[in-house]
C-alpha positions in Angstrom: -250.5 121.7 68.8 -248.0 121.6 71.6 -245.2 120.8 69.1 -246.1 123.8 67.0 -246.1 126.1 70.1 -242.6 124.7 71.0 -241.3 125.4 67.5 -242.7 128.9 67.5 -241.2 129.6 70.9 -237.8 128.4 69.8 -238.0 130.5 66.6 -238.9 133.6 68.6 -236.1 133.0 71.0 -233.7 132.8 68.0 -234.9 136.2 66.9 -236.8 135.2 63.8 -240.0 137.0 62.9 -243.4 135.3 63.6 -243.9 134.6 59.9 -240.6 132.6 59.8 -242.1 129.2 60.5 -243.8 129.1 57.1 -240.4 129.6 55.5 -238.0 127.8 57.9 -240.0 125.0 59.3 -242.3 122.5 57.6 -244.4 120.0 59.4 -242.6 117.2 57.6 -239.2 118.3 58.8 -238.0 117.2 62.3 -236.1 119.2 64.8 -233.0 116.9 64.6 -230.7 118.8 67.0 -227.8 116.3 67.2 -224.2 115.4 66.6 -223.0 113.6 63.4 -220.0 112.7 61.3 -219.4 112.4 57.6 -216.3 110.5 56.5 -214.5 108.8 53.7 -212.2 105.9 54.1 -209.0 106.7 52.1 -208.1 103.1 51.7 -211.5 101.7 50.4 -213.2 104.9 49.2 -216.3 104.0 51.2 -218.4 106.9 52.5 -220.2 107.0 55.9 -222.5 109.2 57.8 -223.3 108.5 61.5 -225.5 110.3 63.9 -227.0 110.3 67.4 -229.8 112.6 68.8 -232.5 113.0 71.4 -235.1 112.8 68.7 -237.1 109.9 67.4 -235.8 108.1 64.3 -233.0 110.6 63.6 -231.6 108.5 60.7 -234.7 109.1 58.5 -234.0 112.8 58.5 -230.3 113.5 58.9 -228.4 110.7 57.0 -228.3 110.6 53.2 -225.9 108.9 50.8 -225.4 107.5 47.3 -222.5 105.3 46.1 -220.1 107.0 43.9 -221.6 110.4 44.7 -221.3 111.3 48.4 -223.0 111.6 51.8 -224.9 114.4 53.5 -225.8 115.1 57.1 -228.6 117.7 57.5 -229.6 118.7 61.0 -230.6 121.3 63.6 -233.9 122.8 62.2 -233.6 120.1 59.5 -234.2 120.8 55.9 -234.5 117.2 54.6 -234.5 118.3 51.0 -230.8 119.1 51.5 -230.1 115.4 51.4 -231.4 114.4 48.0 -230.8 117.9 46.5 -227.2 117.9 47.8 -226.5 114.5 46.3 -228.1 115.6 43.0 -225.8 118.6 42.9 -222.8 116.5 43.5 -223.9 114.1 40.8 -224.2 117.0 38.4 -220.5 117.8 38.9 -220.7 120.4 41.7 -218.0 120.3 44.3 -219.1 119.8 47.9 -218.7 123.5 48.6 -220.5 124.5 45.5 -223.4 122.2 46.4 -223.6 123.5 49.9 -223.5 127.2 48.7 -226.3 126.5 46.3 -228.5 124.9 48.9 -228.0 127.7 51.4 -228.4 130.5 48.8 -232.1 129.6 48.3 -232.9 128.8 52.0 -234.5 131.4 54.2 -233.7 129.3 57.2 -229.9 129.1 56.6 -229.1 130.6 60.0 -230.7 127.8 61.9 -229.4 125.0 59.6 -226.4 122.7 60.2 -225.3 120.6 57.2 -222.2 118.8 56.0 -221.6 117.4 52.5 -218.8 115.0 51.6 -218.1 113.9 48.0 -216.7 110.7 46.7 -213.2 112.2 46.4 -213.1 113.2 50.1 -213.9 116.9 49.6 -216.0 118.2 52.4 -218.0 121.4 53.2 -219.9 122.2 56.4 -222.1 125.0 57.6 -223.3 125.8 61.1 -225.9 128.6 61.1 -225.3 131.5 63.4 -228.6 130.9 65.1 -228.2 127.2 65.7 -229.0 126.4 69.4 -225.9 126.5 71.6 -223.6 124.8 72.0 -223.1 124.4 68.2 -220.0 124.0 66.0 -218.1 121.8 63.6 -214.6 120.7 62.8 -213.3 119.7 59.4 -210.5 117.2 59.0 -208.8 115.1 56.3 -211.8 113.6 54.3 -214.2 114.0 57.3 -216.3 116.5 59.2 -217.9 116.4 62.6 -220.8 118.8 63.5 -223.1 119.3 66.5 -225.7 121.6 67.9 -227.7 121.8 71.1 -224.8 120.2 73.0 -224.2 120.2 76.7 -220.9 122.0 76.1 -218.6 123.2 73.3 -216.1 120.3 73.6 -218.1 117.8 71.6 -216.9 118.4 68.1 -213.3 118.6 69.0 -213.6 115.3 71.0 -215.3 113.7 67.9 -212.5 114.8 65.6 -209.8 113.6 67.9 -211.4 110.2 68.3 -211.8 109.8 64.6 -208.2 110.7 63.9 -206.8 108.5 66.6 -208.7 105.4 65.4 -207.4 105.3 61.9 -206.6 101.6 62.1 -210.3 100.7 62.6 -212.6 99.9 59.7 -214.7 103.0 58.7 -217.9 101.9 60.4 -216.2 101.3 63.7 -214.2 104.4 63.3 -217.2 106.8 62.9 -218.9 105.1 65.9 -215.8 105.9 67.9 -216.4 109.5 67.1 -220.0 109.3 68.3 -218.9 107.6 71.5 -216.4 110.4 72.1 -219.2 113.0 71.7 -221.4 111.2 74.2 -218.5 110.8 76.6 -217.9 114.6 76.9 -221.6 115.4 77.4 -223.4 115.0 74.1 -226.9 116.3 73.4 -228.0 118.5 76.3 -231.4 116.7 76.3 -230.0 113.2 76.5 -230.2 110.3 74.0 -232.9 108.6 72.0 -231.9 107.4 68.5 -228.9 106.8 66.3 -228.0 105.7 62.7 -225.1 104.5 60.6 -225.1 104.6 56.8 -222.1 103.4 54.7 -222.1 103.4 50.9 -219.5 102.5 48.3 -217.1 105.2 47.1 -217.7 104.0 43.5 -221.0 102.8 42.2 -221.0 99.2 41.0 -222.9 97.4 38.3 -225.2 96.1 41.1 -226.5 99.3 42.7 -228.7 97.2 45.1 -225.5 96.1 46.8 -223.9 99.6 47.0 -225.5 100.5 50.4 -223.1 98.5 52.5 -224.5 99.3 55.9 -227.8 100.9 56.8 -228.5 100.5 60.5 -230.9 102.5 62.7 -231.9 102.6 66.3 -235.2 104.5 66.4 -235.9 104.8 70.1 -233.6 103.6 72.9 -232.3 104.7 76.3 -228.8 103.8 75.0 -228.8 104.2 71.2 -225.0 104.1 70.7 -224.5 100.7 72.5 -227.4 99.3 70.6 -226.1 100.7 67.3 -222.7 99.0 68.0 -224.5 95.8 68.8 -226.3 95.9 65.5 -223.0 96.6 63.7 -221.5 93.6 65.4 -224.6 91.5 64.3 -224.1 92.8 60.7 -220.5 91.6 60.9 -221.6 88.2 62.1 -224.0 87.9 59.1 -221.2 88.9 56.8 -219.4 85.7 58.1 -222.6 83.7 57.4 -222.8 85.0 53.8 -219.1 84.2 53.4 -219.8 80.7 54.6 -222.7 80.3 52.1 -220.4 81.4 49.3 -217.7 78.9 50.5 -220.4 76.1 50.4 -221.2 77.1 46.8 -217.5 76.6 45.9 -217.5 73.3 47.8 -214.9 74.7 50.3 -216.3 73.1 53.4 -213.3 74.0 55.6 -213.7 77.7 54.8 -217.5 77.4 55.2 -217.2 75.9 58.7 -214.6 78.5 59.7 -217.0 81.3 58.6 -220.0 79.8 60.3 -218.1 79.3 63.5 -216.9 82.9 63.5 -220.5 84.1 63.2 -221.7 81.8 66.0 -218.8 82.9 68.3 -219.9 86.5 67.9 -223.6 85.7 68.8 -223.7 82.3 70.5 -227.3 82.7 71.4 -228.5 83.2 67.8 -230.1 79.9 66.8 -230.5 80.7 63.2 -226.7 80.9 62.6 -226.3 77.5 64.2 -229.3 76.1 62.3 -228.2 77.0 58.8 -224.7 75.8 59.7 -226.2 72.4 60.6 -228.3 72.2 57.5 -225.2 72.9 55.3 -223.4 70.1 57.1 -226.3 67.7 56.5 -226.4 68.6 52.8 -222.7 67.8 52.6 -223.1 64.3 54.0 -221.9 65.3 57.5 -225.0 64.1 59.3 -223.4 63.3 62.7 -222.0 66.9 63.0 -225.3 68.3 61.8 -227.3 66.3 64.4 -225.0 67.6 67.2 -225.8 71.2 66.3 -229.5 70.5 65.7 -230.3 68.8 69.0 -230.0 71.8 71.3 -231.7 74.0 68.7 -234.8 71.7 68.5 -234.8 71.5 72.3 -234.8 75.2 72.7 -237.3 76.1 69.9 -239.4 73.2 68.5 -240.5 75.3 65.5 -237.1 74.8 63.9 -238.0 71.1 63.6 -241.2 72.1 61.8 -239.2 74.3 59.4 -236.8 71.4 58.7 -239.6 69.2 57.5 -240.5 71.8 54.9 -237.0 72.3 53.4 -236.7 69.2 51.2 -239.7 70.3 49.1 -237.8 73.5 48.0 -234.4 71.8 47.7 -232.8 73.4 50.8 -232.3 70.1 52.5 -231.1 67.3 50.2 -230.7 64.3 52.5 -232.2 60.9 52.0 -235.6 59.9 53.4 -234.0 57.9 56.1 -231.7 60.7 57.1 -234.6 63.1 57.2 -236.4 60.8 59.6 -233.3 60.7 61.7 -233.2 64.5 61.9 -236.9 65.0 62.6 -237.0 62.3 65.3 -233.9 63.8 67.0 -234.2 63.8 70.8 
């Protein structure tokens, strides 16, 4: 009830008639007043949308993307349908601007919407409704757009664009996070911080669509969502090294496998799982002394890893002899 009164009060302040909530706002659509960026990496073709807001779970409303199609950020008095509908319009052959125009043409709440659409070729179209809560605005650049509303001041979007352009040597995920950091550094959301999200999809769809969503990270509720989102991205990078190590093991390239596992462990030295599977791989490759050296502190810190180890031979994940298994399980 309080939420409905808050929404009605905002709509009245924006000059909309009392009947407008039935047209503009649906109970399923959040008030994602926020700042965001959509961007395409000209080198890889990958597409990203990143966002921070003082609203719970902002990534479930603002961020939309499909490999080989494009990305959408829909915010302010959010019309979540703009996400899937915008992507469908791009997929049907519409340009980013045509897709945006069509979405807005049938939306009675266009004046309180903010939305940006980027296609797989880097074309971008952005709209900031004239009744979005101040401070609100956007800036288009080469294959990217930054947009913000309900900001502390009107420097946010320019700061985002500058940061994105000046960090061209960074990988796309880190580059869009630099834009979000710049927004927060100059004031950000007037209400503060709560959630953030990062979505990256391939610029071209692959034969394995389940692998085309390269990064999908969300911080649903945090006093410092951007630092936490960056930590999650770093953890994602560490597990990329773990996956590369597993692939090297499959190819019997143990030198490369050890290199990749060590890179992951260096990034997150307190993560026992990374060390554990490194050790199990060494044991399976007849490098038991090295495996035992890694396993000893793991078992000491968390005994349940020893319990798990006893279960691995049954499913073929640990292929040591019975004597070697006893040596592992009795490790002090």
